[in-house]
N, C-alpha and C positions, 0 to 999 in steps of 0.2 A: 428697974431704973438702970442698973449696970448694963444689962443686955441692950437697952435702947441706945445708950451712948456708944456701945460697942458697934452696933449696926451703923450708926451715923459715921463713926470713925472709918469703918471699912468702905462705906460709900464714898467718902471724901478721898480716901487713898486711891480707890479705883478711878475716880474722875481725874485725879492728878496724873496717874499713869497714862490715861488716854490722852490727856493734853500734852504730856511730854512726848509720847509716841507720835502724835500728830505733828508736833513741832519738829521732831527729828525728820519725819518724812518730808515736811515742807522744806527743810534745809537741804535735803537731797535734790530737790527740784529747783532751787533758787541759787543764784550767784554763780560766778565763773570759777572753775577749778583753779587752784593755785598750789604750787609746791614751794614750801618754805625751806626745807632742808631734808637730808637723809641722815639717819643715824643707825648705829648697831642696835640689836634687840635686847641686849643685856640690861635688865632693869637697874642694875647697880652702876651702869655707865651710860645712862640716858643722855648725858651731855656730850657724848663722844660723837661729833658730827663727822661724816665721811664724804669724800668725793670719788671714791673708788672702792671696789670690793673684789674678793677672789671668787672664782667659780664655785657655785654651789652654796655661797654664803647667804644667810638669811638677813635681810635688811628691812628697815622701817622707813617708809616714805611719809613725811609729815607735811601737812598743809591744810587747805580748806576746800570744802565742796568736792571731796574726792569720792563720795559714796556712789556715784554713777559709773565708776570705772569698770570696764568689762574685759580689758586686755592690756598687755604690756609687752614691749620688745626691748631687748638690750642689744645694741649693734645689729638690729634687724632680726634678732633671734627671739622668738616668743618664749615667755615663761608663763606659768599657770597662776592665775588669780583665783583665790577661794573666798566665797562670800563671807564666811565668818571673820575673815581677816581684812575686810574692807569696811572702813567707817568713813564718815565725813572728814575726819581729821587725820586719818592714818591708813596706810596700806602695808601689810606685811607680805613680802614676796621673796622668793629665792632666786638668786642670780643663776642664769643657765650655765651648764657645764660645757656646752658645745663650743667649738672654735668658730669664730665669725669669719665669713669670707670677706666682709668689708667692715672695717673698724670705724664707727661713727663717734665713739666716745660719748654716746647719749643713750638714755632710755626714753621711750615714748609711751605715754599712757593713752589708751583709747576709751572713749566714753559712749554710753548707750545713745546719746543724742547725736552721734556722728562726729563730734569734735575730738581733738587730740591735744596733748600737751607734752612738750619735749623738755628734757632736763639734762644738763651736762653731767656725765657720770661715766667713768672708765671701768672696765673689767680687767683685772689682772689675771693673766693666763698662768695657771699653776705649773710648777715644775713637776716632773714625775714623782710619784709616791710609790715606794717599794715596800710592800706589806709582808709578803711571804713567798716561799717557793713550794711547789708540790713535793719536792725532795731536796733537802739541803746537802745531800751527798750524791753528786752525779760525777761519774768518771770523765776524764778528758775525752772529748769526742762524742760524749753522750748528749742527749736532748734534755735540756732543763726547761722548766716552766716557771716563769717569774710572774707573780701576781701583784696587782696594785691598781693605781689610777693615773689618769692624765698621760697616757702613753700615746703622744702625738708624733706621727712621723714627720720628718726623718728622725730615727731614734737608734741608739746604740746601747749595748749592755757591756759593761766593763767589769771583768773579773779580777780578783787579787793578782798583783803583779802587773797591773795596768794592761791587761790582755783583753782585747775586744773579741766578743763572741760573734759567731755568724748567725744573723737573724733568719729564722725560718718563717715565722708568721707574727703578726701584731694584731691584737684585738683591743677593745676598749679597756679591758682589765687584765689582759694576759699577753705575755710575750713568750714564744717558743724560740730557744736559742741553743746553738751548739757550744758546749764548754770548750774553750781553746786549750791546746796542749800547753803544759807547764803551769797550770793554775794551782795555786796554793790556798790554804785556809785564810779567810778574811772577809771583809765587806764586799758586796757587789754594788755597782752604781748603774743607774739608767740615765742617759743623757738625751735631751731633746733641745730644740731651739729655744726653749723657755727655761732651761736650767738643768741641774743635776740633782737627782734624788738618790740617797744612799740607804742601804738596808739597815734596819735596827738589829738584825740577826747576823750571824757569822756563817758564811758558806763553809761547809766541811768543818764545822765547829768541833775542835778536838780538846776543848777545855772541860774539866770537871767530869770526866767520864767515870761512872760508878759501877758499870758492868762492862767488861771488855773480854773478848776471847783471844787477846793478844798479849800475854797468854791467858788461858782460862784459869780462873781461881775460884775457890769456893767448895761447897759441899756436894753439889748435885749435878749429875748428868753432863759430864764432859763429853759424852758421846754425841750430844746434840751439836757440837761445834763442827762447822764446815770450813776446811782449810783449802781444799783443792776441789772446786765445784765440778760436778759432772755435767753431762749434757742436759739433765733435767733440773739442775740446781740454779737458783738465782746467781747473778754475777756478784763477785766481791765488790764492796763499795768502800771499805776501810779495814783491810785485813780480814781476819776470820769473822764469821758471824754464827749465830745460833739458828738452827732449823728444827722445829718440833713437827714431826710427821707421824702421827698415830691417832687411833681412835681414843677419845677421852669420854668415859661414861659419866653420866650424871652423878655429881657429888664425889667422884673419885679424885684423889690427890695426885697432882703431877707437878713436882718442883722442877722448874726450868733452870734456874741459876740463882746463886747467892749464898748467903750464910753469914755468920757473925764476923765482926771486924778481924779477929785473929785468923780466920780462915780465908778471908778475902785478900788480906795483905794491905799494902800501902794504898791501893785503889780505894779502899774503904774510907780514906781520909780526904777524898777529893771534893766533898761537899763544902763549899765556903761557909765560914762562920756567919757571914751576912745573910746567907740563904736561910739558916736556922733562925736568926734573930729577926729578919725582915723578909719573910717568904713571899710577900706581894711583889718583890722586885725580881723574882726568879720563876723559871718554868722547868718542868721535866720535859725533855725531848728525847725521842728515839726514832729510829727508822724501822719500818715494818713492811713486810711483803707477804700478803695473804695469797698464797697459791690456791687455797680454797677459802671461801669466805669465813670470817669469824662471826658466826651466826647464832651461837648458843653457848651455854656454859658461862664461865666468868674468869677473867684474868685479875689477879690480885697483886698489887705492888707494895713494897715496903722499902722506902728510901729515906734515910735520915733519922731513924729511931735507934735507940740503944739496945733494943731487944726484939725478940720475935713477937709479931702481932699478925696473925693469919688473915685478919680482915682490915688491915691498915687502910688500904685504898682499893676500891673495886672499880675496874675499868670494864664497863658492860658492853656487850655486843649491841648492835651489829657494826661491823667495820669490814670493808672490802676494798683492796687496792687493785684487784683484777690482775694479780701477778706482777705488779710493778712495785719498786721501792717507793715509799712515801714517808714523809716526816710527820710524826704525831707530836702535838704540843699540848701539855696539860699544865695550867697555872699551878705553881707550887703551893700557893695559899689555899687553893681548892683541896689539894691533897692533905695539907696540914689540918684544915678544918675537919676533914673526915677522920684523920688520925685522932684528933682530940675527941670527936664524937664517939669514937670506938675505944676510948679509954687510955690513949697514949699521950704523952707530953713530949715537947721538943726541948732539947737543951744541947749546947755546944759540947762536943765530945772529941777532944784532941786525939784520943786513941782510935777513933774511927766509928763507923756506923754499921748497923745491921742492914743487910740487903736481901731482897727476895722477889722473885717473879714466880707466881704460882697459878696453875689452873685448878679451880675448885668452884663448882657451882651447879646450878640446876640445868639439866638438858644435856643430851649426848652431843658430842662435837666430833665430826670427822676433821681432824686438825691437820693443816699443812701451812704453817706460819713461820716466817723467818724474822729474827730481831737483830738489831745492831745498835751500838753507840748510845746506850742509856746514859744521859748526862743531865746535870742540873745547872743551867746557865742563866746569865742575866737576861732580862727582857729587852734591855737596850745595850747595844754594843758599846 
């Protein structure tokens, strides 16, 4: 008896689903499309109605009989509609990022029956967004690469000291620019007709340096320091730098720089207390130049602990700059998580911190790598 009622219940549910599906399909084919309003897509702010949006923003178009939509244009620029995000009562779509040649302050929906529907809606053109630089240390007169978004010409790059760089090339997400004479450490800005974007990082950031060769301090390998580059050495970017140029065999130890706080001196105290207490707000940064690719072995870092830990953080290959200086950024919270996984704990140490850069890992490496400016700096300027 139970099985009989179970089969009846399943049959009734199946018939109900068929009727609902048929009704939905009928709705798609009847009634004129209508747009009631546009809102943001955050479920917690569904009552936030909007009449404009920024480039690339996801919006929800709300109305009736919208299921037959097959295309949409904002200021005559098409955006992609995706079937799963089109229903009779709503359409989710992303505002195009392209700059319009003609501003209509409308979007137009196109339907499979050949009809269209216009709606007043403006697109705000974003100001430049400055995300990173290939290298945060570039000498005056050198070529810098600024990366980000919304680089719409005419455009200018302003370096610290309110000095404008000479633009070499502009692409969608990259600007090549010559660093002007007299530039000092600080934020850079990118200006367009649509506003000014400023970097969250500091160009030539000289804060919180924890390994410096100006002068060299610590226990190991002062002979790695380059003070007066020869013709086959990389150029200086911030005083002396470290160059490791030798064959490193698998699992051989090669200490590059560092030591306990009392050997490093006052530089060992440069990690801010906030970085120890709130590592998510900070990153380790350094400049590296791989004259030969870092393709094997392992580099191990120890920044911010009270004692030696030879496996504190492992920075694995591959990495290759092609003989150019580049900036590496490692979130400090990522390092701290690995510290803790390897048995170390973080605590504020007014007397300073242990420091180490070590080659030690599997695989032979023909090493020719230069390092400079190890620093732990805020993620936001």
